[in-house]
C-alpha positions as CSV (number, residue, x, y, z in Angstrom):
1,M,0.0,0.0,0.0
2,K,1.3,3.4,-1.0
3,K,2.2,5.8,1.8
4,Q,0.1,9.0,2.0
5,K,2.1,12.1,1.1
6,A,2.2,15.2,3.3
7,V,3.9,18.4,2.3
8,V,4.9,20.7,5.2
9,T,5.9,24.3,4.3
10,G,8.0,25.9,7.1
11,G,8.7,22.3,8.2
12,A,12.1,23.2,9.7
13,G,10.4,25.8,12.0
14,F,9.2,25.2,15.5
15,I,5.6,24.3,14.7
16,G,6.3,22.7,11.3
17,S,9.1,20.5,12.7
18,H,6.7,19.1,15.3
19,M,4.2,18.3,12.5
20,V,7.1,16.6,10.6
21,D,7.8,14.5,13.8
22,L,4.1,13.4,14.0
23,L,3.9,12.6,10.3
24,V,7.1,10.5,10.2
25,A,6.0,8.7,13.3
26,N,2.7,7.8,11.5
27,D,4.6,6.5,8.4
28,Y,3.7,9.3,6.0
29,E,5.9,10.2,3.0
30,V,7.0,13.7,4.1
31,V,8.2,16.6,1.9
32,V,9.5,19.6,3.8
33,I,9.8,23.0,2.1
34,D,11.6,25.7,4.0
35,N,13.8,28.7,3.1
36,L,15.4,28.6,6.6
37,A,14.6,32.2,7.3
38,N,13.2,31.2,10.6
39,G,13.6,27.4,10.6
40,R,16.7,25.4,11.4
41,L,17.9,22.2,9.9
42,E,18.7,21.0,13.4
43,N,14.9,20.7,14.0
44,I,14.5,18.0,11.4
45,E,18.1,16.6,11.2
46,H,17.0,13.4,13.1
47,H,14.7,12.6,10.1
48,R,17.6,12.6,7.5
49,G,16.9,9.8,5.0
50,K,13.2,9.6,6.1
51,I,12.0,12.9,4.6
52,E,12.5,14.9,1.4
53,F,13.8,18.4,2.2
54,W,13.8,21.3,-0.2
55,H,15.5,24.7,0.6
56,V,12.9,26.8,-1.3
57,D,11.4,30.2,-0.8
58,I,7.6,29.9,-1.5
59,G,7.4,33.6,-2.2
60,D,10.0,33.4,-5.0
61,Y,8.2,33.7,-8.3
62,E,11.2,32.2,-10.1
63,V,10.5,28.9,-8.4
64,D,7.9,26.5,-9.8
65,L,6.2,25.0,-6.8
66,D,3.9,22.6,-8.6
67,A,6.3,19.6,-8.6
68,Y,6.7,19.7,-4.8
69,F,3.0,19.3,-4.3
70,E,2.5,16.6,-7.0
71,D,0.3,13.8,-5.6
72,A,0.1,15.3,-2.1
73,D,-2.6,14.0,0.1
74,F,-2.2,16.6,2.8
75,V,-0.6,20.1,2.9
76,F,0.3,21.7,6.2
77,H,1.2,25.3,5.5
78,Y,3.3,26.9,8.3
79,A,5.8,28.9,6.2
80,A,5.7,32.6,7.1
81,L,7.8,35.5,8.3
82,A,6.7,36.3,11.9
83,D,7.4,39.3,14.1
84,I,5.4,42.5,14.1
85,V,7.9,45.3,14.2
86,P,10.0,44.0,11.2
87,S,6.8,43.6,9.2
88,I,6.0,47.3,9.8
89,N,9.5,48.3,8.8
90,N,9.6,46.0,5.7
91,P,6.0,45.4,4.6
92,L,6.8,44.3,1.0
93,K,9.1,41.5,2.2
94,Y,6.5,40.2,4.6
95,H,3.7,40.5,2.0
96,K,5.8,38.5,-0.5
97,A,6.4,35.7,2.1
98,N,3.1,35.6,3.9
99,V,0.5,36.7,1.3
100,D,2.0,35.9,-2.0
101,G,3.7,32.7,-0.6
102,T,0.4,31.5,0.7
103,I,-1.4,32.1,-2.6
104,R,1.4,30.3,-4.4
105,V,1.1,27.3,-2.1
106,L,-2.7,27.2,-2.5
107,E,-2.4,27.3,-6.3
108,A,0.2,24.5,-6.4
109,A,-1.6,22.3,-3.9
110,K,-4.9,22.5,-5.7
111,K,-3.3,20.8,-8.7
112,S,-2.7,17.7,-6.7
113,K,-5.1,15.0,-7.8
114,N,-5.0,13.4,-4.3
115,L,-5.4,16.4,-2.0
116,K,-7.7,15.6,0.9
117,K,-6.9,18.5,3.3
118,F,-5.1,21.8,3.3
119,V,-4.2,23.0,6.8
120,Y,-3.1,26.6,7.5
121,A,-1.8,27.8,10.8
122,A,-0.3,31.0,12.0
123,S,0.9,32.4,15.2
124,S,-0.6,35.4,17.0
125,S,1.8,37.7,15.2
126,C,-0.5,37.7,12.2
127,Y,-2.9,39.9,14.0
128,G,-0.5,42.8,14.2
129,N,-0.1,45.5,16.8
130,C,-3.6,46.0,18.3
131,G,-2.6,48.3,21.1
């Protein structure tokens, strides 16, 4: 029986790497996409040889994301730039990563013939400075 395939964007980050741990423990084929802006390889190093890792920036329009999501059953989208003050100081960088990147991931994921679920999660930093 073929393993179910899960793609984890931001999979080397804190939340994403814990999802990778869970997926590997449950015998999924796991593809991790991370540009390592916030994530660290050390978070997933213990899965070397068990996962497929791609050092890719989802906001980079020069990169074709479709192949990474081919035949994906599940997508867990955790890739983002967090931190409120830098996002105010550099809004275009954050827009490219968080908004454009999310749209690009959605567009690539919807082409998978097997897609069952798309899960998006964000930290409280997505709400901005409410004070």
